[in-house]
Biotite code that builds the C-alpha atoms (Angstrom):
import biotite.structure as struc

atoms = struc.array([
    struc.Atom([-100.420, -94.366, 125.491], chain_id="A", res_id=1, res_name="UNK", atom_name="CA", element="C"),
    struc.Atom([-96.352, -94.741, 125.811], chain_id="A", res_id=2, res_name="UNK", atom_name="CA", element="C"),
    struc.Atom([-95.146, -98.141, 125.145], chain_id="A", res_id=3, res_name="UNK", atom_name="CA", element="C"),
    struc.Atom([-91.866, -98.981, 126.589], chain_id="A", res_id=4, res_name="UNK", atom_name="CA", element="C"),
    struc.Atom([-88.932, -101.688, 125.344], chain_id="A", res_id=5, res_name="UNK", atom_name="CA", element="C"),
    struc.Atom([-90.820, -104.426, 127.364], chain_id="A", res_id=6, res_name="UNK", atom_name="CA", element="C"),
    struc.Atom([-94.293, -104.018, 125.519], chain_id="A", res_id=7, res_name="UNK", atom_name="CA", element="C"),
    struc.Atom([-95.797, -102.603, 128.691], chain_id="A", res_id=8, res_name="UNK", atom_name="CA", element="C"),
    struc.Atom([-97.787, -99.753, 128.613], chain_id="A", res_id=9, res_name="UNK", atom_name="CA", element="C"),
    struc.Atom([-96.439, -96.994, 130.419], chain_id="A", res_id=10, res_name="UNK", atom_name="CA", element="C"),
    struc.Atom([-98.871, -94.925, 133.044], chain_id="A", res_id=11, res_name="UNK", atom_name="CA", element="C"),
    struc.Atom([-100.244, -91.663, 131.906], chain_id="A", res_id=12, res_name="UNK", atom_name="CA", element="C"),
    struc.Atom([-99.674, -88.979, 134.599], chain_id="A", res_id=13, res_name="UNK", atom_name="CA", element="C"),
    struc.Atom([-102.351, -86.598, 134.683], chain_id="A", res_id=14, res_name="UNK", atom_name="CA", element="C"),
    struc.Atom([-101.484, -82.833, 134.793], chain_id="A", res_id=15, res_name="UNK", atom_name="CA", element="C"),
    struc.Atom([-102.366, -81.358, 138.079], chain_id="A", res_id=16, res_name="UNK", atom_name="CA", element="C"),
    struc.Atom([-103.295, -77.658, 138.368], chain_id="A", res_id=17, res_name="UNK", atom_name="CA", element="C"),
    struc.Atom([-104.029, -74.920, 135.506], chain_id="A", res_id=18, res_name="UNK", atom_name="CA", element="C"),
    struc.Atom([-102.529, -75.530, 132.357], chain_id="A", res_id=19, res_name="UNK", atom_name="CA", element="C"),
    struc.Atom([-99.542, -73.377, 131.939], chain_id="A", res_id=20, res_name="UNK", atom_name="CA", element="C"),
    struc.Atom([-98.769, -71.197, 128.730], chain_id="A", res_id=21, res_name="UNK", atom_name="CA", element="C"),
    struc.Atom([-95.336, -70.363, 127.594], chain_id="A", res_id=22, res_name="UNK", atom_name="CA", element="C"),
    struc.Atom([-94.690, -67.099, 126.367], chain_id="A", res_id=23, res_name="UNK", atom_name="CA", element="C"),
    struc.Atom([-93.554, -67.326, 122.902], chain_id="A", res_id=24, res_name="UNK", atom_name="CA", element="C"),
    struc.Atom([-91.641, -64.296, 120.925], chain_id="A", res_id=25, res_name="UNK", atom_name="CA", element="C"),
    struc.Atom([-93.400, -62.908, 117.822], chain_id="A", res_id=26, res_name="UNK", atom_name="CA", element="C"),
    struc.Atom([-90.696, -63.298, 115.744], chain_id="A", res_id=27, res_name="UNK", atom_name="CA", element="C"),
    struc.Atom([-90.467, -67.178, 116.221], chain_id="A", res_id=28, res_name="UNK", atom_name="CA", element="C"),
    struc.Atom([-94.124, -67.140, 115.366], chain_id="A", res_id=29, res_name="UNK", atom_name="CA", element="C"),
    struc.Atom([-94.286, -68.691, 112.100], chain_id="A", res_id=30, res_name="UNK", atom_name="CA", element="C"),
    struc.Atom([-96.046, -66.172, 110.039], chain_id="A", res_id=31, res_name="UNK", atom_name="CA", element="C"),
    struc.Atom([-99.364, -67.144, 108.283], chain_id="A", res_id=32, res_name="UNK", atom_name="CA", element="C"),
    struc.Atom([-98.764, -67.704, 104.896], chain_id="A", res_id=33, res_name="UNK", atom_name="CA", element="C"),
    struc.Atom([-101.677, -66.653, 102.888], chain_id="A", res_id=34, res_name="UNK", atom_name="CA", element="C"),
    struc.Atom([-102.959, -68.703, 99.999], chain_id="A", res_id=35, res_name="UNK", atom_name="CA", element="C"),
    struc.Atom([-100.975, -68.167, 96.912], chain_id="A", res_id=36, res_name="UNK", atom_name="CA", element="C"),
    struc.Atom([-102.887, -67.050, 93.742], chain_id="A", res_id=37, res_name="UNK", atom_name="CA", element="C"),
    struc.Atom([-102.523, -68.715, 90.752], chain_id="A", res_id=38, res_name="UNK", atom_name="CA", element="C"),
    struc.Atom([-100.767, -66.441, 88.489], chain_id="A", res_id=39, res_name="UNK", atom_name="CA", element="C"),
    struc.Atom([-102.911, -65.946, 85.057], chain_id="A", res_id=40, res_name="UNK", atom_name="CA", element="C"),
    struc.Atom([-100.751, -67.648, 82.281], chain_id="A", res_id=41, res_name="UNK", atom_name="CA", element="C"),
    struc.Atom([-99.183, -65.010, 80.096], chain_id="A", res_id=42, res_name="UNK", atom_name="CA", element="C"),
    struc.Atom([-100.554, -64.730, 76.894], chain_id="A", res_id=43, res_name="UNK", atom_name="CA", element="C"),
    struc.Atom([-98.722, -66.942, 74.114], chain_id="A", res_id=44, res_name="UNK", atom_name="CA", element="C"),
    struc.Atom([-96.526, -64.471, 71.633], chain_id="A", res_id=45, res_name="UNK", atom_name="CA", element="C"),
    struc.Atom([-97.204, -65.469, 67.968], chain_id="A", res_id=46, res_name="UNK", atom_name="CA", element="C"),
    struc.Atom([-94.083, -65.513, 66.024], chain_id="A", res_id=47, res_name="UNK", atom_name="CA", element="C"),
    struc.Atom([-94.325, -62.669, 62.922], chain_id="A", res_id=48, res_name="UNK", atom_name="CA", element="C"),
    struc.Atom([-92.591, -64.313, 60.148], chain_id="A", res_id=49, res_name="UNK", atom_name="CA", element="C"),
    struc.Atom([-90.499, -62.306, 57.974], chain_id="A", res_id=50, res_name="UNK", atom_name="CA", element="C"),
    struc.Atom([-92.127, -62.082, 54.138], chain_id="A", res_id=51, res_name="UNK", atom_name="CA", element="C"),
    struc.Atom([-90.610, -63.787, 51.679], chain_id="A", res_id=52, res_name="UNK", atom_name="CA", element="C"),
    struc.Atom([-89.148, -62.246, 49.010], chain_id="A", res_id=53, res_name="UNK", atom_name="CA", element="C"),
    struc.Atom([-91.165, -61.937, 45.833], chain_id="A", res_id=54, res_name="UNK", atom_name="CA", element="C"),
    struc.Atom([-89.662, -63.471, 42.664], chain_id="A", res_id=55, res_name="UNK", atom_name="CA", element="C"),
    struc.Atom([-89.065, -60.925, 40.055], chain_id="A", res_id=56, res_name="UNK", atom_name="CA", element="C"),
    struc.Atom([-89.929, -61.661, 36.728], chain_id="A", res_id=57, res_name="UNK", atom_name="CA", element="C"),
    struc.Atom([-87.352, -61.083, 33.883], chain_id="A", res_id=58, res_name="UNK", atom_name="CA", element="C"),
    struc.Atom([-88.906, -58.241, 32.869], chain_id="A", res_id=59, res_name="UNK", atom_name="CA", element="C"),
    struc.Atom([-88.613, -56.613, 36.295], chain_id="A", res_id=60, res_name="UNK", atom_name="CA", element="C"),
    struc.Atom([-85.072, -57.772, 36.088], chain_id="A", res_id=61, res_name="UNK", atom_name="CA", element="C"),
    struc.Atom([-84.547, -55.827, 32.366], chain_id="A", res_id=62, res_name="UNK", atom_name="CA", element="C"),
    struc.Atom([-86.345, -52.604, 34.000], chain_id="A", res_id=63, res_name="UNK", atom_name="CA", element="C"),
    struc.Atom([-84.038, -52.420, 37.323], chain_id="A", res_id=64, res_name="UNK", atom_name="CA", element="C"),
    struc.Atom([-81.328, -52.768, 35.053], chain_id="A", res_id=65, res_name="UNK", atom_name="CA", element="C"),
    struc.Atom([-81.999, -50.029, 32.531], chain_id="A", res_id=66, res_name="UNK", atom_name="CA", element="C"),
    struc.Atom([-82.932, -47.713, 35.455], chain_id="A", res_id=67, res_name="UNK", atom_name="CA", element="C"),
    struc.Atom([-79.707, -48.580, 36.909], chain_id="A", res_id=68, res_name="UNK", atom_name="CA", element="C"),
    struc.Atom([-77.276, -47.776, 33.826], chain_id="A", res_id=69, res_name="UNK", atom_name="CA", element="C"),
    struc.Atom([-79.670, -44.589, 33.474], chain_id="A", res_id=70, res_name="UNK", atom_name="CA", element="C"),
    struc.Atom([-78.546, -43.283, 36.700], chain_id="A", res_id=71, res_name="UNK", atom_name="CA", element="C"),
    struc.Atom([-74.834, -44.208, 36.091], chain_id="A", res_id=72, res_name="UNK", atom_name="CA", element="C"),
    struc.Atom([-74.958, -42.258, 32.737], chain_id="A", res_id=73, res_name="UNK", atom_name="CA", element="C"),
    struc.Atom([-76.458, -39.131, 34.239], chain_id="A", res_id=74, res_name="UNK", atom_name="CA", element="C"),
    struc.Atom([-73.977, -39.221, 37.417], chain_id="A", res_id=75, res_name="UNK", atom_name="CA", element="C"),
    struc.Atom([-70.926, -39.014, 34.694], chain_id="A", res_id=76, res_name="UNK", atom_name="CA", element="C"),
    struc.Atom([-72.747, -36.580, 33.016], chain_id="A", res_id=77, res_name="UNK", atom_name="CA", element="C"),
    struc.Atom([-72.838, -34.516, 35.945], chain_id="A", res_id=78, res_name="UNK", atom_name="CA", element="C"),
    struc.Atom([-69.050, -35.052, 36.361], chain_id="A", res_id=79, res_name="UNK", atom_name="CA", element="C"),
    struc.Atom([-68.583, -34.498, 33.049], chain_id="A", res_id=80, res_name="UNK", atom_name="CA", element="C"),
    struc.Atom([-70.171, -31.203, 33.198], chain_id="A", res_id=81, res_name="UNK", atom_name="CA", element="C"),
    struc.Atom([-68.564, -29.901, 36.593], chain_id="A", res_id=82, res_name="UNK", atom_name="CA", element="C"),
    struc.Atom([-64.937, -30.704, 35.285], chain_id="A", res_id=83, res_name="UNK", atom_name="CA", element="C"),
    struc.Atom([-65.576, -28.829, 31.902], chain_id="A", res_id=84, res_name="UNK", atom_name="CA", element="C"),
    struc.Atom([-67.099, -25.755, 33.893], chain_id="A", res_id=85, res_name="UNK", atom_name="CA", element="C"),
    struc.Atom([-64.061, -25.928, 36.412], chain_id="A", res_id=86, res_name="UNK", atom_name="CA", element="C"),
    struc.Atom([-61.610, -25.739, 33.057], chain_id="A", res_id=87, res_name="UNK", atom_name="CA", element="C"),
    struc.Atom([-63.358, -23.105, 31.751], chain_id="A", res_id=88, res_name="UNK", atom_name="CA", element="C"),
    struc.Atom([-63.324, -21.246, 35.275], chain_id="A", res_id=89, res_name="UNK", atom_name="CA", element="C"),
    struc.Atom([-59.573, -21.872, 36.174], chain_id="A", res_id=90, res_name="UNK", atom_name="CA", element="C"),
    struc.Atom([-58.555, -21.133, 32.324], chain_id="A", res_id=91, res_name="UNK", atom_name="CA", element="C"),
    struc.Atom([-60.486, -17.255, 32.857], chain_id="A", res_id=92, res_name="UNK", atom_name="CA", element="C"),
    struc.Atom([-58.732, -16.858, 36.023], chain_id="A", res_id=93, res_name="UNK", atom_name="CA", element="C"),
    struc.Atom([-55.447, -17.988, 34.474], chain_id="A", res_id=94, res_name="UNK", atom_name="CA", element="C"),
    struc.Atom([-55.705, -15.802, 31.413], chain_id="A", res_id=95, res_name="UNK", atom_name="CA", element="C"),
    struc.Atom([-56.581, -12.848, 33.561], chain_id="A", res_id=96, res_name="UNK", atom_name="CA", element="C"),
    struc.Atom([-53.620, -13.422, 35.792], chain_id="A", res_id=97, res_name="UNK", atom_name="CA", element="C"),
    struc.Atom([-50.953, -13.719, 32.685], chain_id="A", res_id=98, res_name="UNK", atom_name="CA", element="C"),
    struc.Atom([-52.680, -10.669, 30.999], chain_id="A", res_id=99, res_name="UNK", atom_name="CA", element="C"),
    struc.Atom([-52.376, -8.377, 34.501], chain_id="A", res_id=100, res_name="UNK", atom_name="CA", element="C"),
    struc.Atom([-48.479, -9.788, 34.674], chain_id="A", res_id=101, res_name="UNK", atom_name="CA", element="C"),
    struc.Atom([-46.161, -6.704, 34.568], chain_id="A", res_id=102, res_name="UNK", atom_name="CA", element="C"),
    struc.Atom([-44.503, -6.430, 31.639], chain_id="A", res_id=103, res_name="UNK", atom_name="CA", element="C"),
    struc.Atom([-40.774, -7.782, 31.671], chain_id="A", res_id=104, res_name="UNK", atom_name="CA", element="C"),
    struc.Atom([-37.742, -4.975, 32.285], chain_id="A", res_id=105, res_name="UNK", atom_name="CA", element="C"),
    struc.Atom([-36.316, -3.971, 29.002], chain_id="A", res_id=106, res_name="UNK", atom_name="CA", element="C"),
    struc.Atom([-33.182, -5.281, 28.110], chain_id="A", res_id=107, res_name="UNK", atom_name="CA", element="C"),
    struc.Atom([-29.951, -2.859, 28.945], chain_id="A", res_id=108, res_name="UNK", atom_name="CA", element="C"),
    struc.Atom([-29.004, -0.423, 25.892], chain_id="A", res_id=109, res_name="UNK", atom_name="CA", element="C"),
    struc.Atom([-25.663, -1.570, 24.530], chain_id="A", res_id=110, res_name="UNK", atom_name="CA", element="C"),
    struc.Atom([-24.091, 1.304, 22.777], chain_id="A", res_id=111, res_name="UNK", atom_name="CA", element="C"),
    struc.Atom([-19.795, 2.409, 22.202], chain_id="A", res_id=112, res_name="UNK", atom_name="CA", element="C"),
    struc.Atom([-18.169, 5.375, 22.253], chain_id="A", res_id=113, res_name="UNK", atom_name="CA", element="C"),
    struc.Atom([-15.476, 6.253, 19.921], chain_id="A", res_id=114, res_name="UNK", atom_name="CA", element="C"),
    struc.Atom([-12.185, 8.028, 21.912], chain_id="A", res_id=115, res_name="UNK", atom_name="CA", element="C"),
    struc.Atom([-10.816, 9.843, 18.847], chain_id="A", res_id=116, res_name="UNK", atom_name="CA", element="C"),
    struc.Atom([-7.423, 10.275, 20.747], chain_id="A", res_id=117, res_name="UNK", atom_name="CA", element="C"),
    struc.Atom([-6.443, 6.669, 21.107], chain_id="A", res_id=118, res_name="UNK", atom_name="CA", element="C"),
    struc.Atom([-8.779, 5.245, 18.432], chain_id="A", res_id=119, res_name="UNK", atom_name="CA", element="C"),
    struc.Atom([-10.627, 2.440, 20.856], chain_id="A", res_id=120, res_name="UNK", atom_name="CA", element="C"),
    struc.Atom([-14.216, 2.151, 21.677], chain_id="A", res_id=121, res_name="UNK", atom_name="CA", element="C"),
    struc.Atom([-15.785, 1.298, 24.873], chain_id="A", res_id=122, res_name="UNK", atom_name="CA", element="C"),
    struc.Atom([-19.175, 1.087, 26.591], chain_id="A", res_id=123, res_name="UNK", atom_name="CA", element="C"),
    struc.Atom([-21.135, 4.113, 27.287], chain_id="A", res_id=124, res_name="UNK", atom_name="CA", element="C"),
    struc.Atom([-24.893, 4.454, 27.418], chain_id="A", res_id=125, res_name="UNK", atom_name="CA", element="C"),
    struc.Atom([-24.231, 7.995, 25.534], chain_id="A", res_id=126, res_name="UNK", atom_name="CA", element="C"),
    struc.Atom([-22.434, 6.336, 22.780], chain_id="A", res_id=127, res_name="UNK", atom_name="CA", element="C"),
    struc.Atom([-23.763, 6.969, 19.350], chain_id="A", res_id=128, res_name="UNK", atom_name="CA", element="C"),
    struc.Atom([-22.562, 3.070, 17.468], chain_id="A", res_id=129, res_name="UNK", atom_name="CA", element="C"),
    struc.Atom([-24.785, 0.389, 18.730], chain_id="A", res_id=130, res_name="UNK", atom_name="CA", element="C"),
    struc.Atom([-22.248, -2.278, 17.874], chain_id="A", res_id=131, res_name="UNK", atom_name="CA", element="C"),
    struc.Atom([-18.462, -2.818, 18.521], chain_id="A", res_id=132, res_name="UNK", atom_name="CA", element="C"),
    struc.Atom([-17.789, -3.677, 14.621], chain_id="A", res_id=133, res_name="UNK", atom_name="CA", element="C"),
    struc.Atom([-19.998, -0.044, 13.878], chain_id="A", res_id=134, res_name="UNK", atom_name="CA", element="C"),
    struc.Atom([-17.577, 1.769, 16.397], chain_id="A", res_id=135, res_name="UNK", atom_name="CA", element="C"),
    struc.Atom([-14.414, 0.287, 15.143], chain_id="A", res_id=136, res_name="UNK", atom_name="CA", element="C"),
    struc.Atom([-15.311, 0.816, 11.691], chain_id="A", res_id=137, res_name="UNK", atom_name="CA", element="C"),
    struc.Atom([-15.597, 4.676, 11.801], chain_id="A", res_id=138, res_name="UNK", atom_name="CA", element="C"),
    struc.Atom([-13.139, 5.276, 15.056], chain_id="A", res_id=139, res_name="UNK", atom_name="CA", element="C"),
    struc.Atom([-9.394, 5.866, 13.745], chain_id="A", res_id=140, res_name="UNK", atom_name="CA", element="C"),
    struc.Atom([-6.767, 7.966, 16.211], chain_id="A", res_id=141, res_name="UNK", atom_name="CA", element="C"),
    struc.Atom([-5.448, 11.231, 14.340], chain_id="A", res_id=142, res_name="UNK", atom_name="CA", element="C"),
    struc.Atom([-2.145, 10.503, 12.771], chain_id="A", res_id=143, res_name="UNK", atom_name="CA", element="C"),
    struc.Atom([0.889, 11.096, 14.758], chain_id="A", res_id=144, res_name="UNK", atom_name="CA", element="C"),
    struc.Atom([2.799, 14.372, 14.393], chain_id="A", res_id=145, res_name="UNK", atom_name="CA", element="C"),
    struc.Atom([5.774, 13.600, 11.961], chain_id="A", res_id=146, res_name="UNK", atom_name="CA", element="C"),
    struc.Atom([9.317, 13.794, 13.793], chain_id="A", res_id=147, res_name="UNK", atom_name="CA", element="C"),
    struc.Atom([12.271, 14.173, 11.277], chain_id="A", res_id=148, res_name="UNK", atom_name="CA", element="C"),
    struc.Atom([15.445, 12.664, 12.733], chain_id="A", res_id=149, res_name="UNK", atom_name="CA", element="C"),
    struc.Atom([13.673, 9.647, 14.823], chain_id="A", res_id=150, res_name="UNK", atom_name="CA", element="C"),
    struc.Atom([14.990, 7.044, 12.285], chain_id="A", res_id=151, res_name="UNK", atom_name="CA", element="C"),
    struc.Atom([10.840, 6.329, 11.207], chain_id="A", res_id=152, res_name="UNK", atom_name="CA", element="C"),
    struc.Atom([9.559, 7.483, 7.884], chain_id="A", res_id=153, res_name="UNK", atom_name="CA", element="C"),
    struc.Atom([6.398, 9.064, 9.116], chain_id="A", res_id=154, res_name="UNK", atom_name="CA", element="C"),
    struc.Atom([3.404, 10.372, 7.761], chain_id="A", res_id=155, res_name="UNK", atom_name="CA", element="C"),
    struc.Atom([3.901, 13.274, 5.326], chain_id="A", res_id=156, res_name="UNK", atom_name="CA", element="C"),
    struc.Atom([7.942, 12.542, 5.354], chain_id="A", res_id=157, res_name="UNK", atom_name="CA", element="C"),
    struc.Atom([9.428, 12.010, 2.132], chain_id="A", res_id=158, res_name="UNK", atom_name="CA", element="C"),
    struc.Atom([13.146, 12.268, 0.795], chain_id="A", res_id=159, res_name="UNK", atom_name="CA", element="C"),
    struc.Atom([12.832, 15.583, -0.211], chain_id="A", res_id=160, res_name="UNK", atom_name="CA", element="C"),
    struc.Atom([11.517, 16.817, 3.511], chain_id="A", res_id=161, res_name="UNK", atom_name="CA", element="C"),
    struc.Atom([13.257, 14.240, 5.524], chain_id="A", res_id=162, res_name="UNK", atom_name="CA", element="C"),
    struc.Atom([16.342, 12.611, 3.586], chain_id="A", res_id=163, res_name="UNK", atom_name="CA", element="C"),
    struc.Atom([17.233, 11.010, 7.189], chain_id="A", res_id=164, res_name="UNK", atom_name="CA", element="C"),
    struc.Atom([14.170, 9.089, 7.928], chain_id="A", res_id=165, res_name="UNK", atom_name="CA", element="C"),
    struc.Atom([12.958, 8.635, 4.293], chain_id="A", res_id=166, res_name="UNK", atom_name="CA", element="C"),
    struc.Atom([16.164, 8.001, 2.136], chain_id="A", res_id=167, res_name="UNK", atom_name="CA", element="C"),
    struc.Atom([15.190, 7.841, -1.658], chain_id="A", res_id=168, res_name="UNK", atom_name="CA", element="C"),
    struc.Atom([16.228, 4.017, -2.321], chain_id="A", res_id=169, res_name="UNK", atom_name="CA", element="C"),
    struc.Atom([13.918, 3.220, 0.657], chain_id="A", res_id=170, res_name="UNK", atom_name="CA", element="C"),
    struc.Atom([10.493, 2.002, -0.287], chain_id="A", res_id=171, res_name="UNK", atom_name="CA", element="C"),
    struc.Atom([8.126, 3.222, 2.001], chain_id="A", res_id=172, res_name="UNK", atom_name="CA", element="C"),
    struc.Atom([5.946, 0.615, 3.711], chain_id="A", res_id=173, res_name="UNK", atom_name="CA", element="C"),
    struc.Atom([3.736, 0.727, 6.401], chain_id="A", res_id=174, res_name="UNK", atom_name="CA", element="C"),
    struc.Atom([2.996, -1.797, 9.715], chain_id="A", res_id=175, res_name="UNK", atom_name="CA", element="C"),
    struc.Atom([0.490, -1.514, 12.295], chain_id="A", res_id=176, res_name="UNK", atom_name="CA", element="C"),
    struc.Atom([0.808, -1.060, 15.775], chain_id="A", res_id=177, res_name="UNK", atom_name="CA", element="C"),
    struc.Atom([-2.228, -3.118, 17.503], chain_id="A", res_id=178, res_name="UNK", atom_name="CA", element="C"),
    struc.Atom([-1.695, -1.275, 20.699], chain_id="A", res_id=179, res_name="UNK", atom_name="CA", element="C"),
    struc.Atom([-2.482, 1.974, 19.660], chain_id="A", res_id=180, res_name="UNK", atom_name="CA", element="C"),
    struc.Atom([-4.505, 1.485, 16.388], chain_id="A", res_id=181, res_name="UNK", atom_name="CA", element="C"),
    struc.Atom([-2.059, 3.849, 14.555], chain_id="A", res_id=182, res_name="UNK", atom_name="CA", element="C"),
    struc.Atom([0.005, 3.087, 11.325], chain_id="A", res_id=183, res_name="UNK", atom_name="CA", element="C"),
    struc.Atom([3.454, 3.945, 11.148], chain_id="A", res_id=184, res_name="UNK", atom_name="CA", element="C"),
    struc.Atom([6.240, 3.662, 8.159], chain_id="A", res_id=185, res_name="UNK", atom_name="CA", element="C"),
    struc.Atom([8.469, 0.561, 8.376], chain_id="A", res_id=186, res_name="UNK", atom_name="CA", element="C"),
    struc.Atom([10.862, -0.878, 5.804], chain_id="A", res_id=187, res_name="UNK", atom_name="CA", element="C"),
    struc.Atom([9.441, -4.616, 6.732], chain_id="A", res_id=188, res_name="UNK", atom_name="CA", element="C"),
    struc.Atom([5.968, -3.518, 6.617], chain_id="A", res_id=189, res_name="UNK", atom_name="CA", element="C"),
    struc.Atom([3.154, -5.533, 5.325], chain_id="A", res_id=190, res_name="UNK", atom_name="CA", element="C"),
    struc.Atom([1.062, -2.540, 4.007], chain_id="A", res_id=191, res_name="UNK", atom_name="CA", element="C"),
    struc.Atom([2.515, -0.581, 0.728], chain_id="A", res_id=192, res_name="UNK", atom_name="CA", element="C"),
    struc.Atom([0.087, 2.604, 1.453], chain_id="A", res_id=193, res_name="UNK", atom_name="CA", element="C"),
    struc.Atom([-1.029, 4.112, 4.489], chain_id="A", res_id=194, res_name="UNK", atom_name="CA", element="C"),
    struc.Atom([-4.739, 4.167, 3.574], chain_id="A", res_id=195, res_name="UNK", atom_name="CA", element="C"),
    struc.Atom([-4.509, 0.234, 3.232], chain_id="A", res_id=196, res_name="UNK", atom_name="CA", element="C"),
    struc.Atom([-2.752, -0.009, 6.685], chain_id="A", res_id=197, res_name="UNK", atom_name="CA", element="C"),
    struc.Atom([-5.464, 2.189, 8.434], chain_id="A", res_id=198, res_name="UNK", atom_name="CA", element="C"),
    struc.Atom([-7.923, 0.622, 7.038], chain_id="A", res_id=199, res_name="UNK", atom_name="CA", element="C"),
    struc.Atom([-7.240, -2.655, 8.486], chain_id="A", res_id=200, res_name="UNK", atom_name="CA", element="C"),
    struc.Atom([-5.326, -1.406, 11.825], chain_id="A", res_id=201, res_name="UNK", atom_name="CA", element="C"),
    struc.Atom([-7.558, -1.349, 14.903], chain_id="A", res_id=202, res_name="UNK", atom_name="CA", element="C"),
    struc.Atom([-6.584, -1.044, 18.594], chain_id="A", res_id=203, res_name="UNK", atom_name="CA", element="C"),
    struc.Atom([-7.950, -3.906, 20.714], chain_id="A", res_id=204, res_name="UNK", atom_name="CA", element="C"),
])
């Protein structure tokens, strides 16, 4: 029964006529909640602890150390063998390469030829002298043809056949013409005989 503020109960109005039912949309209807099934608790996962390392004895440590050293020695021996094999193979190929190299070209042949007209030596591949000194020792120009009356006491001239060039009072001496390599009579010459002059007189 409803009560107003004065404390007097209010009269309840009785409904007249059939009961009125209101249409309620299905969306607004509260869904019927099914009784939630109790989930089974997940099985507890047991933690697997890592095995504790076993403590090695002194004998085990020595054995492991010996194995390690043996392995190192084996590796070093293999490396030494490989290096030796590489050196042998490389030396073999280098030796074959050096042997098969073409021979060096022969040095040029230097020979000298004597010019019998001037008494000079010159380079010539078909020459008969292997050195310049050998050529100069054998190469002489022929003596000039004596001309009487030129004021020079030449070869084969004397006071008897050419008194104008070779007076009797004049001592015959010889000088060397270094340009032509020939000897000529000269009162101021340094050679007393023609053969001595020719033995030391050469053209450059």
